C-alpha positions in Angstrom: 1.2 -15.2 -5.1 0.8 -12.0 -3.0 4.0 -10.7 -1.4 2.5 -10.7 2.1 1.5 -14.4 2.0 2.5 -16.3 5.1 3.1 -20.1 5.4 -0.4 -20.4 6.9 -1.9 -19.3 3.7 -3.2 -16.0 5.2 -1.9 -12.7 4.2 0.0 -10.3 6.5 -0.2 -6.7 5.5 2.7 -5.7 7.9 5.1 -7.4 5.5 4.4 -4.9 2.7 6.4 -1.8 2.2 3.2 -0.1 0.9 1.7 -0.7 4.3 4.6 1.0 6.1 4.4 3.9 3.7 0.6 4.2 4.2 1.1 4.3 8.0 3.7 7.0 7.6 1.4 9.0 5.3 -1.4 8.8 7.9 0.8 10.0 10.7 2.1 12.9 8.5 -1.4 13.9 7.5 -2.5 14.0 11.1 0.5 16.0 12.1 0.0 18.5 9.2 -3.8 18.9 9.7 -3.3 19.5 13.4 -2.1 23.0 12.3 -5.1 23.8 10.2 -7.6 26.3 11.5 -10.6 25.2 13.6 -12.9 26.3 10.8 -11.5 23.4 8.7 -11.9 20.8 11.4 -15.1 19.3 9.8 -14.2 20.1 6.2 -10.7 19.7 4.7 -9.1 18.3 7.9 -11.6 15.5 8.3 -11.6 14.6 4.6 -7.8 14.4 4.4 -7.6 12.3 7.6 -10.3 9.8 6.4 -8.5 9.5 3.0 -5.1 8.8 4.7 -6.7 6.1 6.9 -8.5 4.7 3.9 -5.2 3.8 2.2 -4.1 1.7 5.2 -7.5 0.1 5.5 -7.6 -0.9 1.9 -4.2 -2.6 2.2 -5.3 -4.5 5.3 -8.6 -5.5 3.8 -7.0 -6.6 0.5 -4.7 -8.9 2.5 -7.7 -10.7 4.1 -9.0 -11.8 0.7 -8.6 -15.3 -0.5 -8.0 -14.8 -4.2 -5.2 -12.8 -5.8 -7.7 -11.0 -8.0 -9.6 -9.7 -4.9 -6.2 -8.9 -3.2 -5.1 -6.8 -6.2 -8.5 -5.0 -6.4 -7.8 -3.3 -3.1 -4.5 -1.8 -4.4 -6.0 -0.1 -7.5 
């Protein structure tokens, strides 16, 4: 049974430590990339920001899945 399972049978991504860490990572990446040069805005900066948001998005999407196999797929 997934760790973020609620009594309702639905998953809650906010109960996972991985979700908290992913949020912290996204904030840190945005803070660090804000100091990058303007020339990197559409290159490295954008790529790093999308990647950081993708981690959180995958955790949330995995928690919406009905089976444990689907749930785990989003964490690999």
